[in-house]
All heavy atoms as an XYZ file, in Angstrom:
875
protein
N     137.940    108.359    109.796
C     137.488    107.127    109.173
C     136.603    107.501    107.991
O     135.795    108.401    108.029
C     136.699    106.300    110.185
C     136.274    104.966    109.625
S     135.473    103.920    110.869
C     136.849    103.652    111.969
N     136.777    106.792    106.899
C     135.982    107.045    105.692
C     134.718    106.204    105.730
O     134.713    105.029    105.466
C     136.800    106.687    104.461
N     133.638    106.847    106.131
C     132.365    106.132    106.231
C     131.812    105.821    104.863
O     131.938    106.613    103.954
C     131.344    106.929    107.040
C     131.727    107.069    108.477
C     132.183    108.272    108.979
C     131.654    105.972    109.315
C     132.550    108.393    110.313
C     132.023    106.100    110.647
C     132.474    107.296    111.136
O     132.833    107.386    112.447
N     131.217    104.676    104.746
C     130.506    104.326    103.533
C     131.228    103.374    102.598
O     130.603    102.708    101.824
N     132.540    103.331    102.659
C     133.234    102.426    101.738
C     133.915    101.258    102.448
O     134.539    100.449    101.803
C     134.262    103.193    100.895
C     135.383    103.778    101.697
O     135.497    103.507    102.901
N     136.230    104.584    101.067
N     133.769    101.203    103.763
C     134.289    100.063    104.498
C     135.760    100.066    104.710
O     136.345     99.110    105.206
N     136.456    101.140    104.319
C     137.894    101.169    104.531
C     138.301    102.609    104.947
O     137.566    103.557    104.708
C     138.665    100.750    103.276
O     138.384    101.633    102.232
N     139.469    102.703    105.526
C     139.953    104.026    105.933
C     141.461    104.011    105.823
O     142.109    102.986    105.827
C     139.519    104.325    107.367
N     142.032    105.176    105.742
C     143.461    105.323    105.646
C     144.020    105.836    106.968
O     143.495    106.800    107.521
C     143.815    106.274    104.516
O     145.207    106.411    104.428
N     145.064    105.219    107.476
C     145.675    105.623    108.729
C     147.194    105.646    108.516
O     147.824    104.615    108.540
C     145.273    104.665    109.856
C     145.799    105.086    111.196
O     146.349    106.169    111.334
N     145.656    104.225    112.199
N     147.756    106.812    108.296
C     149.177    106.982    108.028
C     149.656    106.093    106.897
O     150.679    105.452    106.979
C     149.997    106.710    109.301
C     149.691    107.698    110.398
O     149.372    108.832    110.128
N     149.797    107.240    111.635
N     148.904    105.999    105.841
C     149.276    105.218    104.681
C     148.877    103.767    104.744
O     148.934    103.068    103.767
N     148.541    103.268    105.942
C     148.090    101.897    106.074
C     146.599    101.822    105.826
O     145.843    102.640    106.313
C     148.370    101.359    107.489
C     149.839    101.334    107.802
O     150.647    101.076    106.916
N     150.205    101.619    109.030
N     146.177    100.832    105.043
C     144.742    100.657    104.766
C     144.235     99.520    105.627
O     144.910     98.503    105.799
C     144.524    100.316    103.297
C     145.118    101.336    102.348
C     144.256    102.316    101.682
N     142.966    101.872    101.296
C     141.959    102.708    101.180
N     142.119    103.981    101.436
N     140.776    102.313    100.809
N     143.080     99.699    106.211
C     142.458     98.622    106.921
C     140.966     98.620    106.593
O     140.402     99.630    106.228
C     142.696     98.742    108.437
C     142.082    100.004    109.064
C     140.827     99.972    109.612
C     142.806    101.201    109.103
C     140.275    101.128    110.176
C     142.286    102.331    109.647
C     141.012    102.291    110.190
O     140.485    103.422    110.748
N     140.378     97.483    106.729
C     138.958     97.351    106.432
C     138.173     97.313    107.745
O     138.534     96.650    108.671
C     138.714     96.063    105.672
C     137.268     95.871    105.205
C     137.187     94.756    104.192
C     135.767     94.557    103.740
N     135.238     95.650    102.969
N     137.121     98.115    107.753
C     136.246     98.122    108.910
C     135.346     96.887    108.820
O     134.757     96.625    107.785
C     135.371     99.395    108.935
O     136.247    100.517    108.881
C     134.494     99.467    110.148
N     135.282     96.145    109.929
C     134.514     94.886    109.912
C     133.698     94.767    111.157
O     133.786     95.543    112.095
C     135.466     93.700    109.840
C     136.275     93.645    108.539
C     137.269     92.505    108.506
O     137.482     91.862    109.558
O     137.855     92.265    107.453
N     132.838     93.766    111.174
C     132.084     93.404    112.356
C     131.133     94.489    112.822
O     130.464     95.128    112.013
N     131.116     94.673    114.141
C     130.194     95.610    114.757
C     130.392     97.014    114.236
O     129.441     97.757    113.979
C     130.326     95.559    116.283
C     129.409     96.504    117.043
C     127.949     96.210    116.753
C     129.704     96.420    118.535
N     131.647     97.462    114.112
C     131.897     98.842    113.649
C     131.346     99.052    112.243
O     130.761    100.086    111.973
C     133.383     99.166    113.694
C     133.675    100.644    113.434
C     132.970    101.619    114.389
O     132.844    101.308    115.573
O     132.526    102.678    113.941
N     131.466     98.066    111.384
C     130.910     98.181    110.034
C     129.401     98.241    110.110
O     128.758     99.029    109.417
C     131.327     97.000    109.145
C     130.794     97.115    107.728
C     131.329     98.345    106.992
O     132.503     98.527    106.846
N     130.412     99.192    106.566
N     128.802     97.425    110.967
C     127.346     97.452    111.152
C     126.902     98.831    111.617
O     125.909     99.388    111.118
C     126.922     96.390    112.179
C     125.529     96.555    112.671
C     124.440     96.264    111.831
C     125.280     97.032    113.951
C     123.134     96.442    112.279
C     123.981     97.200    114.404
C     122.910     96.902    113.568
N     127.636     99.436    112.542
C     127.283    100.764    113.060
C     127.381    101.839    111.961
O     126.546    102.739    111.909
C     128.125    101.141    114.266
C     127.901    100.261    115.512
C     128.944    100.623    116.585
C     126.499    100.396    116.033
N     128.360    101.705    111.119
C     128.474    102.614    109.981
C     127.269    102.491    109.058
O     126.654    103.470    108.662
C     129.804    102.364    109.190
C     130.994    102.808    110.043
C     129.767    103.082    107.857
C     132.328    102.308    109.501
N     126.931    101.262    108.729
C     125.765    101.035    107.891
C     124.488    101.563    108.533
O     123.633    102.134    107.870
C     125.603     99.556    107.552
C     126.636     98.986    106.655
C     127.379     99.650    105.711
C     127.066     97.631    106.582
N     128.229     98.794    105.083
C     128.060     97.541    105.604
C     126.715     96.485    107.299
C     128.705     96.361    105.283
C     127.339     95.295    106.968
C     128.321     95.240    105.971
N     124.379    101.334    109.829
C     123.196    101.780    110.554
C     123.073    103.294    110.482
O     121.983    103.817    110.237
C     123.339    101.296    112.009
C     122.135    101.345    112.897
C     120.920    100.637    112.290
C     122.460    100.703    114.250
N     124.148    104.021    110.709
C     124.116    105.493    110.628
C     123.770    105.929    109.210
O     123.027    106.901    109.015
C     125.462    106.074    111.059
C     125.734    105.895    112.532
C     127.054    106.539    112.933
N     127.489    105.992    114.199
C     128.484    105.128    114.334
N     129.191    104.710    113.282
N     128.810    104.654    115.526
N     124.297    105.258    108.186
C     123.959    105.590    106.818
C     122.474    105.338    106.546
O     121.825    106.119    105.859
C     124.843    104.781    105.849
C     126.284    105.224    105.845
C     127.181    104.320    105.023
O     126.773    103.173    104.693
O     128.301    104.737    104.713
N     121.975    104.235    107.080
C     120.544    103.918    106.922
C     119.687    104.985    107.589
O     118.648    105.399    107.020
C     120.226    102.538    107.511
C     120.820    101.401    106.689
O     121.217    101.642    105.529
O     120.918    100.278    107.236
N     120.075    105.439    108.780
C     119.323    106.493    109.454
C     119.314    107.751    108.598
O     118.276    108.391    108.415
C     119.885    106.762    110.867
C     119.603    105.544    111.774
C     119.301    108.040    111.464
C     120.352    105.592    113.095
N     120.484    108.110    108.077
C     120.561    109.300    107.223
C     119.656    109.168    106.008
O     118.989    110.114    105.617
C     122.008    109.538    106.803
N     119.642    107.990    105.403
C     118.779    107.748    104.246
C     117.309    107.843    104.574
O     116.520    108.429    103.810
N     116.924    107.348    105.734
C     115.514    107.428    106.170
C     115.123    108.866    106.443
O     114.007    109.276    106.120
C     115.280    106.555    107.397
C     115.506    105.078    107.192
C     114.478    104.389    106.321
O     113.424    105.014    105.997
O     114.702    103.216    105.957
N     116.029    109.641    107.031
C     115.750    111.057    107.289
C     115.588    111.791    105.972
O     114.671    112.591    105.790
C     116.850    111.695    108.143
C     116.767    111.118    109.577
C     116.746    113.214    108.166
C     117.938    111.486    110.455
N     116.457    111.518    105.020
C     116.375    112.135    103.699
C     115.053    111.782    103.037
O     114.375    112.645    102.474
C     117.567    111.702    102.831
C     117.681    112.489    101.544
O     117.510    113.733    101.584
O     117.920    111.863    100.514
N     114.664    110.514    103.111
C     113.391    110.079    102.501
C     112.196    110.775    103.184
O     111.268    111.225    102.506
C     113.254    108.569    102.618
N     112.239    110.882    104.499
C     111.195    111.567    105.229
C     111.056    113.012    104.780
O     109.947    113.498    104.486
C     111.478    111.536    106.765
O     111.542    110.170    107.190
C     110.409    112.258    107.542
N     112.182    113.693    104.639
C     112.152    115.090    104.205
C     111.622    115.191    102.754
O     110.891    116.126    102.461
C     113.551    115.691    104.299
C     113.948    115.928    105.761
O     113.130    115.977    106.634
N     115.272    116.060    105.962
N     112.002    114.274    101.890
C     111.519    114.289    100.521
C     110.005    114.091    100.451
O     109.315    114.788     99.741
C     112.234    113.232     99.679
C     113.624    113.634     99.318
O     113.936    114.814     99.201
N     114.507    112.646     99.103
N     109.511    113.113    101.222
C     108.055    112.916    101.224
C     107.333    114.156    101.761
O     106.302    114.544    101.211
C     107.690    111.679    102.082
C     107.963    110.384    101.355
C     108.880    109.461    101.860
C     107.304    110.066    100.177
C     109.149    108.269    101.211
C     107.549    108.863     99.513
C     108.470    107.982    100.030
O     108.732    106.797     99.375
N     107.892    114.765    102.789
C     107.240    115.974    103.319
C     107.236    117.085    102.300
O     106.235    117.797    102.154
C     107.937    116.438    104.608
C     107.207    117.568    105.290
C     105.819    117.152    105.720
O     105.662    116.157    106.421
N     104.802    117.903    105.330
N     108.334    117.249    101.577
C     108.404    118.268    100.511
C     107.315    117.993     99.461
O     106.620    118.889     99.015
C     109.786    118.279     99.886
C     109.865    119.178     98.684
C     109.902    120.552     98.834
C     109.904    118.670     97.391
C     109.963    121.419     97.745
C     109.968    119.493     96.304
C     110.004    120.875     96.458
O     110.057    121.701     95.370
N     107.157    116.735     99.076
C     106.144    116.368     98.078
C     104.729    116.617     98.621
O     103.872    117.118     97.894
C     106.313    114.906     97.669
C     107.600    114.635     97.000
N     108.170    113.398     96.945
C     108.471    115.457     96.337
C     109.305    113.447     96.292
N     109.520    114.704     95.901
N     104.508    116.279     99.885
C     103.218    116.516    100.518
C     102.889    118.022    100.474
O     101.767    118.418    100.164
C     103.198    115.984    101.954
C     103.244    114.457    101.950
C     101.990    116.514    102.734
C     103.610    113.848    103.306
N     103.882    118.833    100.823
C     103.661    120.270    100.857
C     103.519    120.899     99.472
O     103.037    122.003     99.338
C     104.837    120.951    101.574
C     104.925    120.580    103.055
O     103.904    120.104    103.600
O     105.989    120.774    103.650
N     103.906    120.139     98.436
C     103.923    120.683     97.067
C     102.739    120.265     96.221
O     102.660    120.681     95.077
C     105.223    120.260     96.368
O     106.352    120.735     97.078
N     101.847    119.438     96.750
C     100.755    118.939     95.941
C      99.421    119.254     96.640
O      99.356    119.282     97.857
C     100.906    117.414     95.669
C      99.967    117.007     94.542
C     100.699    116.597     96.916
C     100.395    115.695     93.890
N      98.399    119.481     95.837
C      97.083    119.847     96.381
C      96.031    118.759     96.233
O      94.835    119.040     96.378
C      96.576    121.114     95.682
C      97.445    122.335     96.033
O      97.960    122.393     97.157
O      97.578    123.242     95.172
N      96.451    117.534     95.970
C      95.476    116.453     95.766
C      95.408    115.656     97.074
O      96.365    114.960     97.437
C      95.879    115.562     94.596
C      95.994    116.412     93.304
C      94.888    114.427     94.403
C      96.632    115.693     92.150
N      94.288    115.752     97.797
C      94.186    115.127     99.144
C      94.516    113.664     99.162
O      95.185    113.184    100.083
C      92.745    115.392     99.538
C      92.327    116.612     98.783
C      93.075    116.505     97.461
N      94.071    112.884     98.179
C      94.335    111.452     98.177
C      95.830    111.151     98.116
O      96.366    110.308     98.826
C      93.614    110.784     97.011
C      93.842    109.268     96.955
C      93.151    108.618     95.752
O      92.560    109.330     94.927
O      93.233    107.388     95.687
N      96.525    111.904     97.269
C      97.979    111.716     97.142
C      98.665    112.165     98.439
O      99.596    111.482     98.924
C      98.522    112.458     95.912
C      97.958    111.802     94.633
C     100.054    112.435     95.904
C      98.284    112.535     93.364
N      98.261    113.298     98.984
C      98.828    113.772    100.232
C      98.692    112.728    101.334
O      99.638    112.499    102.108
C      98.163    115.075    100.665
C      98.525    116.292     99.873
C      97.707    117.491    100.283
C      98.358    118.357    101.278
N      99.370    119.281    100.807
N      97.515    112.097    101.415
C      97.239    111.085    102.420
C      98.173    109.888    102.279
O      98.740    109.388    103.247
C      95.790    110.685    102.347
C      95.388    109.695    103.431
C      93.936    109.318    103.347
O      93.112    110.092    102.858
O      93.623    108.161    103.755
N      98.319    109.417    101.054
C      99.206    108.269    100.816
C     100.647    108.598    101.130
O     101.348    107.819    101.793
C      99.055    107.750     99.364
C      97.647    107.170     99.166
C     100.133    106.753     99.015
C      97.277    106.918     97.704
N     101.103    109.756    100.673
C     102.494    110.172    100.942
C     102.732    110.388    102.440
O     103.800    110.041    102.939
C     102.840    111.427    100.149
C     102.890    111.246     98.627
C     103.194    112.589     97.964
C     103.926    110.210     98.217
N     101.735    110.913    103.128
C     101.870    111.104    104.585
C     102.009    109.753    105.289
O     102.803    109.602    106.237
C     100.674    111.873    105.141
N     101.252    108.775    104.820
C     101.365    107.427    105.384
C     102.777    106.859    105.161
O     103.373    106.317    106.096
C     100.317    106.503    104.759
C     100.455    105.092    105.146
N     100.062    104.602    106.386
C     100.992    104.019    104.477
C     100.350    103.311    106.458
N     100.903    102.932    105.313
N     103.288    107.005    103.962
C     104.647    106.526    103.660
C     105.679    107.296    104.469
O     106.598    106.693    105.035
C     104.942    106.624    102.157
C     103.994    105.701    101.373
C     106.386    106.287    101.849
C     103.990    105.950     99.860
N     105.502    108.608    104.590
C     106.422    109.430    105.394
C     106.455    108.935    106.840
O     107.515    108.809    107.436
C     105.978    110.894    105.376
C     106.828    111.820    106.219
C     106.079    113.001    106.756
N     104.860    112.595    107.428
C     103.763    113.341    107.460
N     103.710    114.508    106.870
N     102.688    112.899    108.098
N     105.258    108.637    107.371
C     105.196    108.171    108.747
C     105.866    106.802    108.945
O     106.458    106.529    110.001
C     103.747    108.152    109.241
C     103.194    109.562    109.363
O     103.937    110.527    109.333
O     101.937    109.675    109.507
N     105.804    105.961    107.906
C     106.545    104.687    107.970
C     108.045    104.941    108.003
O     108.778    104.227    108.695
C     106.154    103.801    106.770
C     104.774    103.206    106.887
C     104.435    102.284    105.728
O     105.196    102.221    104.726
O     103.381    101.608    105.820
N     108.513    105.907    107.258
C     109.923    106.262    107.265
C     110.319    106.723    108.683
O     111.400    106.403    109.185
C     110.231    107.351    106.256
C     109.932    107.012    104.794
C     110.700    105.809    104.276
O     111.794    105.494    104.829
O     110.231    105.172    103.329
N     109.447    107.506    109.315
C     109.733    107.914    110.690
C     109.806    106.741    111.644
O     110.640    106.742    112.581
C     108.656    108.926    111.158
C     108.752    110.280    110.483
C     107.692    111.232    111.036
C     107.845    112.593    110.420
N     106.894    113.570    111.015
N     108.972    105.740    111.402
C     109.051    104.533    112.202
C     110.402    103.821    111.988
O     111.005    103.355    112.956
C     107.892    103.591    111.855
C     107.887    102.335    112.702
C     106.713    101.413    112.400
O     105.805    101.802    111.639
O     106.696    100.296    112.949
N     110.852    103.790    110.763
C     112.143    103.195    110.461
C     113.277    103.940    111.201
O     114.204    103.331    111.735
C     112.426    103.180    108.968
C     111.453    102.395    108.180
N     111.301    102.574    106.817
C     110.577    101.441    108.518
C     110.376    101.759    106.384
N     109.915    101.047    107.395
N     113.181    105.293    111.211
C     114.194    106.087    111.917
C     114.216    105.686    113.400
O     115.296    105.476    113.965
C     113.905    107.579    111.762
C     114.094    108.031    110.318
C     114.805    108.415    112.713
C     113.561    109.424    110.014
N     113.036    105.552    113.987
C     112.982    105.187    115.399
C     113.568    103.790    115.635
O     114.353    103.588    116.584
C     111.528    105.230    115.900
N     113.225    102.832    114.781
C     113.724    101.484    114.938
C     115.241    101.427    114.790
O     115.941    100.793    115.583
C     113.060    100.548    113.919
C     111.591    100.339    114.165
C     110.866     99.669    113.019
O     111.325     99.749    111.847
O     109.801     99.078    113.263
N     115.760    102.095    113.776
C     117.201    102.113    113.555
C     117.933    102.860    114.647
O     119.028    102.432    115.076
C     117.528    102.740    112.176
C     117.050    101.937    110.963
C     117.165    102.786    109.694
C     117.798    100.630    110.831
N     117.326    103.906    115.157
C     117.954    104.673    116.238
C     118.020    103.820    117.526
O     119.021    103.860    118.229
C     117.170    105.985    116.507
O     117.190    106.752    115.290
C     117.795    106.790    117.605
N     116.982    103.037    117.748
C     117.028    102.123    118.922
C     118.132    101.089    118.764
O     118.801    100.741    119.748
C     115.669    101.459    119.119
C     114.634    102.352    119.689
N     114.677    102.846    120.968
C     113.536    102.881    119.133
C     113.652    103.649    121.199
N     112.937    103.673    120.097
N     118.338    100.596    117.536
C     119.458     99.655    117.307
C     120.782    100.324    117.580
O     121.676     99.737    118.206
C     119.426     99.141    115.833
C     118.548     97.950    115.553
C     118.562     97.672    114.052
C     118.989     96.727    116.306
N     120.935    101.548    117.092
C     122.178    102.285    117.306
C     122.405    102.481    118.811
O     123.520    102.271    119.298
C     122.101    103.653    116.616
C     123.379    104.504    116.658
C     124.538    103.781    115.977
C     123.101    105.843    116.001
N     121.371    102.821    119.534
C     121.495    103.002    120.974
C     121.894    101.698    121.671
O     122.695    101.695    122.584
C     120.165    103.514    121.534
C     120.236    103.861    123.015
C     118.951    104.454    123.514
O     117.932    104.463    122.830
N     118.954    104.970    124.737
N     121.361    100.572    121.192
C     121.648     99.272    121.804
C     123.081     98.825    121.560
O     123.713     98.226    122.458
C     120.732     98.216    121.214
C     119.497     97.940    122.003
C     118.678     96.838    121.417
N     119.263     95.513    121.652
C     118.868     94.427    121.050
N     117.909     94.479    120.126
N     119.414     93.266    121.306
N     123.613     99.071    120.382
C     124.888     98.470    119.999
C     126.091     99.423    119.979
O     127.218     98.981    119.807
C     124.758     97.761    118.645
C     123.912     96.536    118.726
C     122.576     96.554    118.380
C     124.447     95.353    119.195
C     121.779     95.431    118.471
C     123.677     94.196    119.297
C     122.350     94.240    118.947
N     125.859    100.731    120.181
C     126.933    101.689    120.224
C     126.986    102.300    121.629
O     126.166    103.165    121.955
C     126.752    102.784    119.179
C     127.916    103.752    119.115
O     128.632    103.923    120.127
O     128.113    104.366    118.037
N     127.871    101.833    122.487
C     127.879    102.280    123.894
C     128.078    103.793    124.034
O     127.495    104.410    124.917
C     129.009    101.494    124.555
C     129.708    100.729    123.484
C     128.904    100.837    122.220
N     128.910    104.403    123.192
C     129.126    105.830    123.274
C     127.839    106.573    122.876
O     127.433    107.513    123.555
C     130.309    106.282    122.393
C     130.434    107.790    122.369
C     131.588    105.641    122.881
N     127.190    106.110    121.816
C     125.936    106.739    121.409
C     124.877    106.579    122.475
O     124.131    107.493    122.758
C     125.450    106.164    120.085
C     124.291    106.918    119.479
C     124.719    108.280    119.014
O     125.485    108.392    118.083
N     124.191    109.303    119.641
N     124.827    105.414    123.091
C     123.873    105.176    124.189
C     124.106    106.173    125.297
O     123.148    106.734    125.853
C     123.986    103.751    124.689
C     122.970    103.456    125.773
O     121.797    103.788    125.622
N     123.406    102.880    126.851
N     125.357    106.384    125.680
C     125.671    107.324    126.718
C     125.189    108.732    126.316
O     124.629    109.461    127.162
C     127.202    107.364    126.980
C     127.618    108.366    128.009
C     129.113    108.437    128.182
O     129.874    107.698    127.549
N     129.582    109.354    129.004
N     125.370    109.104    125.068
C     124.918    110.407    124.614
C     123.407    110.531    124.645
O     122.870    111.601    124.940
C     125.438    110.719    123.177
C     126.923    110.733    123.086
C     127.531    111.770    124.012
C     129.018    111.787    123.929
N     129.615    112.728    124.894
N     122.686    109.449    124.357
C     121.244    109.458    124.467
C     120.807    109.647    125.912
O     119.800    110.317    126.191
C     120.611    108.175    123.936
C     120.498    108.141    122.427
C     121.136    107.144    121.701
C     119.710    109.054    121.745
C     121.006    107.096    120.336
C     119.591    109.024    120.357
C     120.232    108.026    119.653
N     121.553    109.063    126.831
C     121.173    109.128    128.248
C     121.457    110.483    128.873
O     120.809    110.873    129.830
C     121.863    108.001    129.026
C     121.311    106.652    128.672
C     122.008    105.518    129.394
O     122.984    105.745    130.137
O     121.582    104.369    129.213
N     122.433    111.191    128.312
C     122.753    112.543    128.845
C     121.667    113.505    128.376
O     121.282    113.518    127.237
C     124.105    113.014    128.326
C     125.270    112.180    128.819
C     126.576    112.537    128.134
O     126.619    113.500    127.327
O     127.584    111.847    128.422
N     121.204    114.337    129.312
C     120.193    115.323    128.964
C     120.886    116.666    128.780
O     121.077    117.416    129.711
C     119.116    115.427    130.045
C     117.939    116.263    129.628
O     118.025    116.930    128.570
O     116.932    116.282    130.362
N     121.280    116.914    127.531
C     122.035    118.137    127.213
C     121.168    119.414    127.291
O     121.680    120.512    127.299
C     122.655    118.034    125.824
C     123.613    116.911    125.683
N     124.893    116.985    126.199
C     123.490    115.686    125.149
C     125.523    115.853    125.949
N     124.688    115.038    125.310
N     119.857    119.232    127.314
C     118.967    120.363    127.240
C     118.146    120.561    128.503
O     117.176    121.347    128.494
C     118.006    120.206    126.044
C     118.776    120.086    124.739
C     118.932    118.863    124.132
C     119.367    121.194    124.151
C     119.626    118.731    122.952
C     120.074    121.088    122.957
C     120.205    119.849    122.355
N     118.502    119.904    129.572
C     117.683    119.958    130.783
C     117.509    121.390    131.244
O     116.385    121.843    131.459
C     118.342    119.128    131.897
C     117.525    119.093    133.166
C     118.154    118.190    134.212
O     119.133    117.497    133.899
O     117.638    118.190    135.337
N     118.564    122.157    131.441
C     118.466    123.522    131.899
C     117.816    124.412    130.827
O     117.033    125.293    131.140
C     119.826    124.080    132.303
C     120.362    123.377    133.518
O     119.602    122.884    134.335
N     121.692    123.317    133.653
N     118.166    124.184    129.596
C     117.612    124.988    128.486
C     116.118    124.740    128.376
O     115.356    125.699    128.137
C     118.309    124.625    127.195
C     117.920    125.475    126.018
C     118.681    125.168    124.760
O     119.785    124.623    124.838
O     118.170    125.468    123.673
N     115.663    123.501    128.521
C     114.250    123.203    128.417
C     113.458    123.903    129.527
O     112.366    124.398    129.288
C     114.032    121.686    128.460
N     114.020    123.915    130.709
C     113.327    124.565    131.835
C     113.194    126.051    131.562
O     112.145    126.649    131.828
C     114.091    124.321    133.131
N     114.226    126.673    131.008
C     114.147    128.099    130.738
C     113.188    128.405    129.606
O     112.470    129.390    129.628
C     115.538    128.693    130.463
O     116.020    128.234    129.224
N     113.144    127.541    128.594
C     112.215    127.735    127.484
C     110.764    127.557    127.942
O     109.883    128.253    127.514
C     112.515    126.797    126.320
C     113.730    127.212    125.537
C     113.831    126.395    124.285
C     115.116    126.485    123.605
N     115.663    127.650    123.123
N     110.555    126.599    128.836
C     109.215    126.358    129.335
C     108.721    127.584    130.087
O     107.545    127.983    129.947
C     109.170    125.144    130.257
N     109.585    128.218    130.832
C     109.166    129.400    131.577
C     109.048    130.630    130.667
O     108.357    131.578    131.007
C     110.167    129.702    132.709
O     111.426    130.054    132.164
N     109.676    130.579    129.477
C     109.577    131.726    128.561
C     108.472    131.528    127.556
O     108.289    132.385    126.670
C     110.922    131.898    127.830
O     111.129    130.833    126.914
N     107.710    130.450    127.623
C     106.555    130.322    126.761
C     106.725    129.371    125.581
O     105.836    129.320    124.724
N     107.811    128.659    125.436
C     107.879    127.687    124.359
C     109.225    127.558    123.685
O     110.214    128.126    124.106
N     109.177    126.870    122.612
C     110.357    126.516    121.810
C     110.669    127.641    120.842
O     109.779    128.210    120.250
C     110.060    125.206    121.078
C     111.210    124.708    120.253
C     112.264    124.065    120.845
C     111.239    124.907    118.887
C     113.327    123.591    120.097
C     112.293    124.459    118.134
C     113.338    123.797    118.726
N     111.950    127.932    120.671
C     112.365    128.922    119.669
C     113.347    128.267    118.705
O     114.062    127.341    119.057
C     113.030    130.135    120.348
O     114.153    129.691    121.071
C     112.063    130.863    121.252
N     113.382    128.792    117.509
C     114.302    128.312    116.478
C     115.216    129.439    116.085
O     114.763    130.602    115.949
C     113.524    127.807    115.231
C     114.491    127.376    114.150
C     112.603    126.674    115.609
N     116.477    129.164    115.927
C     117.424    130.167    115.521
C     118.083    130.840    116.708
O     117.962    130.381    117.864
N     118.770    131.937    116.459
C     119.450    132.631    117.494
C     118.475    133.449    118.316
O     117.581    134.109    117.813
C     120.501    133.588    116.900
C     121.581    132.825    116.178
O     121.882    131.681    116.518
N     122.182    133.447    115.173
N     118.647    133.382    119.618
C     117.754    134.147    120.513
C     118.555    135.076    121.382
O     119.692    134.904    121.621
C     116.910    133.228    121.414
C     115.860    132.552    120.574
C     117.733    132.203    122.146
């Protein structure tokens, strides 16, 4: 499916995504935009040495994080497959082993 333009091609037939599925596409795009904005604000915060500006940008960044949470809750409510994925704990065994090894690691271990 071609996300973002409201249409997709299926064996030469064109159809328009409508209703709930279109809403879910927009919702995912909105989440991606909020994540991008959060990352941009963080980059700006890390790149400037003026405390007043850092404070204001941090406040705006945190509002973007709130938007991510709100939109993610909507996605969980209206996309049954996504809800199921949220409910599955893919890291249960991994989290237990990391806790016993002293914490979280990034990258290949």
